[in-house]
N, C-alpha and C positions, 0 to 999 in steps of 0.2 A: 504494500500500500504506500502511495506517495503522500498521503495525508491531505489536509485541507490547506489551500493557499491562504495567505494572510489577507485580511480585509484592507485593500489599498485605499479605500475611500477615507480611512481614518489616518492615513499617513501624510506627512508634509511632503513638499516637493522633493525632498531628498530621498523619500521612499521608506523611512524608518520612523517608528514611534520612539523618540529619543528619551521620553520620560520614564517609561516602565519596561523598556526592553534593553537587555544587556547586549554588549557587543557580540558575545558568543551566540546569543539567540538570533541576532540580526544576520550574522554570517550563515547560520544554519538555514534560516528561511530563504536567504538569497540563493544558497546552493540548491535548495529544493526547487526554486523557480527555474534556475538554469537547467536542472535535470529534466523538469517537465517540458521545457522548450525543446531540449535535445531529443526527448522521446517522441514528441510530436513531429519534429523534423524527420526523424528516422522512419516513422510510420508513413509519412508522406512520400519519402524516397522509395520505400518498399513498394507502395502502391504504383508509383510511376514505373518502377522496374518490372513489376508483374505484368502491367499492361503492355509495355514495350517488348517484353520477351515472350509474350504469348501464354503466360501461365495464369492469366486472370480467370480462365474457365476452360472446361473441356469442350472438345468438338462435339456437337450434338445436332439433332435434326428436329424439324417441326413435325406436324401431323401429315401422314401419307395419304395421298388420294390416287385413285386408279386412273391410268391414262390408256391402257390397252388390255383387251381381253381376247386371247387367242382362240377361245371357244366360239367366237362369232362365226356363223355359217357352218359350224361343225355339229354332228349329231352327238358326239361325246365331249366330255370336258377335257381341255388341253391346258398345258402349262408352258411358261417361258422360264428358262433358267439363265445362266450367264449370258450377258448381252452387251451391246455397246450402242452409243448414239453418235451420229455425225450429221452435220448440216451441209447440204449440197450447194453447188454453185448458184442455183436458182432460189435459194432460201428455204428449200424444203428440208425438213428434218427426217432422218432415217433411223430406224431401229432394226438391228439384226441380233438374233439370239438362238440359243438351243430351244427346241420345242418338241413335244411329244404328247401322247394321250395320258390322261390320268387313269388310274393311279400309277405311281412310279413302278416300273418293272425293270429291275436290275439286269434282266436277261435281254432287254430290248435295246437295240442300238439307235440312238438319236441320229438319224441319217440326213436330216434336213435343217437348213437355217431358216428360221422365221424372218419375215421382212414386213415392216409396217412403216407408214409415212404420216406426216402431219405438217401443216403449214405453221403451226406454233408448237413450241416444246410442251406447253401445258394443255394442249388441245385434248378434249375428252369427247369421244374416244378417238384414238389414232385409226387410220385406215389400213385394213389388212391387204397385203399384197401376196403374189405367188412366192413360193420358196425362192430364196436367193441362190442357194447352192445345195447340191445333193451329194452325199458321199459316193466315191468312186473306188471300188476295190482295185481296179486296174491301176489306180494312182497310189495304191498303198494305204487307202483310207478305210478304217473300220467304222468310224462315226464322225460327226462334226460337233465340236464343242467350242464354246467360249471365243467368239470372234472379237477381234479388236482392229479398228480401222483408223488409218491416218491418211492425210493428203500430203503428197510430196511431188513437186515439179509437175503438177497437173494430172497426176495419177493417184488413184486411191489404192492403198496397200491394205489388204485384209490378212492378218495373221490369225491362225486358228489351230486348235488341236485336232489332229486326224486319227488319234488312237494308234493302234498297232495291229498288224495281222500276225504278229509273232507273240509277244508277251508284254506285260505292263512295265518291264524294265527298259523297253525300247520304244517309248511313246514318241510320236512325231509331231512337230509343229510345222505346219505348212503355210504357204503364201499363195494368195490369189490376187489379181489386180483388176482394176476397172477404170474406165474413163467417166462413167456416168452413174455409178452405184446401182446399176441394173444388170448389166452383163458382166460376168466375172470369168476370168481366165486363169487357170492354175499355172503357177510358175513351173516350167518344165524340169527344173533341177531340184524339186522338192525331195527331201525335207530340208528346212532351214536348220532345225535342231532335233537331236534325238537324245532323250534322257528319261529317267524314271525316278520314283515309281509313279506312273501315270502323269508324267510332266505335262502341264497344261496351263491354260488361263494366261496367255501372253498379254503384256502391256508394254507399249513402246513410248520412250521418252527421249527427246533430243537433248544432248548435252554437248555444247560447243560444236565441233565438227564430227561428233560421233553419235550413233544411235545406241540406246540401251534397251534391251528386252528383258523385262522382269517376268518371271513365271513361277508357279508352284511346283515343288518336287520333294524328294526325300534325300537325306544325307548320303545314301548310297542308292544306286538304281533299283535295288530290290527291297528297299525299305530303310527305316531308321528314323531319325528326327525329321519332323516336318519342317521344311525350309522354304524361303523365298530365294531363288537363284537369279542370276542375270548373266547375259552375254552382251558383247559389244560388236558394233559393225560400223564401217565407214560408208556402206552403200545399201544397207537394208537387205542385202543378198548373202554376203559372206559374214558368218558370225564366228567369233572367237570362242575360247574355252570358257566354261561357266565359272563363276565365283559365287560364294554364298553371302547374301546381304542380311539375312535374318534367320536365326535358328530358334525354333520353338522347343521347349522342353519335352513336349509330347512326342511319342514314338509310335510309328505304325506304317501302313502302306497306303491303301485307298482312303480318300477323304482327308480329314485333318483341318487344323485351324489356320492354315496359310493359303487357302484358296483365294481366287479372285484378287490377286494383288494389284493395287493401283497406287501410283506415286504422283503426288501433286506438290509442286514447289510454290511456296509463298515467301517472298523475300529470301532470306538465307536458310530457311527451314524446308525440309522435305517431309511430307506426310505420307505414311504408308497405311493403306486400308487393307485389311485381311480378315478372313473368317471362314466358316462359322466356328465360334469358340465355345466349348463346353466348360463352364466354370461355376464355382460356388455362387449361389444366389441368382443364377440366371434361369428364368422360368422357361425359356425356349432357346436352347443352344443353336438350333438351326437358324434362328433369326438373331444372330449376335455377331456383329462386325466390330472389330476393335481397331483403333487408330493409334499409330505410333509416330513420333516426330524426332528428327535428327538433323544436324547440320551436314551430315555426311550421307550422300545418296547411295552409299555402298555399305552402310552399317546402321542397323537398328537393333536394340536389345529390348528385353521385356520391361526394363526400367524406363523406356522411352514412351510408354503408353500415355496418351493424352485424351482419350475419349472412347465412347462406345455408342453404337447406333443399333437400334432394334430393327434389323433388316438383313436380308440374305443377298449375296452376290451383288453388292452395291456397285453402282457406277456414278462417279461424280461428273456432273455436266453443268455448263454455264449458259444461261440464256442471253439473248441479244440486249437485254436491259442490264446485264451485269449480275443478275441474281444467280447465286449458286444453288444447285439442287443435288440431291442424292436419290438413287433409285432403289427399289426393292422388287424381288420376284422370287420364283422357286417352285418346288413341288407343292401342290395343294395350296398355293397362294392366290390363285384366281387371276393371274395376269401380272402386269407391270405397273408399278406405283412410283410416284415422285413425292418428295418432301423438300422443303427449304433446308439448306445446310447452313449451320451456324458455326463459324470457325472460332469465335471468341478469343482471338489472338492479337487483336489490335493491329493487324497487318492488311486491312482491306485496301489500303492505297499502295501497297508494295507490289513490285513486279512479280509476275506469276507465270508458271508454265502453261496455264490455261487462260489466255486472254479472252476478253469479250468477243464473241463472234461478230464479224462485220456483216451487215445486211447484204443479201444477194451475193454473198461469196462464201465459200467453204472456209471453216476455221483452219488456221495454219497448224501444222503438226506441233505438239508440245515441245517447248525448248527451255533451256535453263540459262542461256546467255544471250 
């Protein structure tokens, strides 16, 4: 306890009651006043630091609302799982993703990519389109999972998991390209990457003159710790050896808490979104995405956690008005949803890898410099 400050209204201009107060008491009260001032100044400095460093609050989301139901025009219920958004040159928004009938059937290969469009990101509902791509066994494809699309030099690059006709330790990440987001052509020299266990969920980020592909895998191709790995490329075609950027303490093969990795830079910080995470106190681990933050885009640890969102296979996307959104989808979820994303880091005016899309032009590929 700091005690009660002296009643300064009874003090002369000099600040002390000279009649009844000893010099020792006056010094004591003066020191207490100085201590109080220093504490208040320290508290103010701490608040400024927390706001500027992004520790003022966790990353969170608003309420989710449905934008697309894949069951439209179908006799059965369908789902959308890992997906991506991109805005075309004419201003049309496109959604691509895993799709299949409900309920989940582990023996069923999801062989088609769903495609839907909208003139506005928040349009309800989006318009259903024919499949964008179908798995081709002659191209070494068992199924189609988790597309991610960027625009580079007038061409759209779609990276996706094609599975493996051999085993889960040799999962293939493939590439298809398009000029209009409608007609896709597989790259003849696929695969881009081969890894395990069930290496999948690619996400591309531009860093200087290099491209970085993040994806989920395990510490060894046949299992181990669930990890987020990355490879680098100068041309989006030739990819180097993998490195590990995040290691989860959990061990296994299929699934795990490092799925759907997405990396967003805000200022000098890199945010990593992954899930689904089964943890104490979580009512629905399938709908549990965790967010980590680091100044190093090649290293996150469990101690870097800065938020949690109740959603599955999230995709961060930014609208033409600058508003940030995060999506939700998955098995038995009924479609694709959006919610406003709240960073709570005081960096809204900082440079970012996901700039505001320009009207009537496709967004540039994410970059860091």
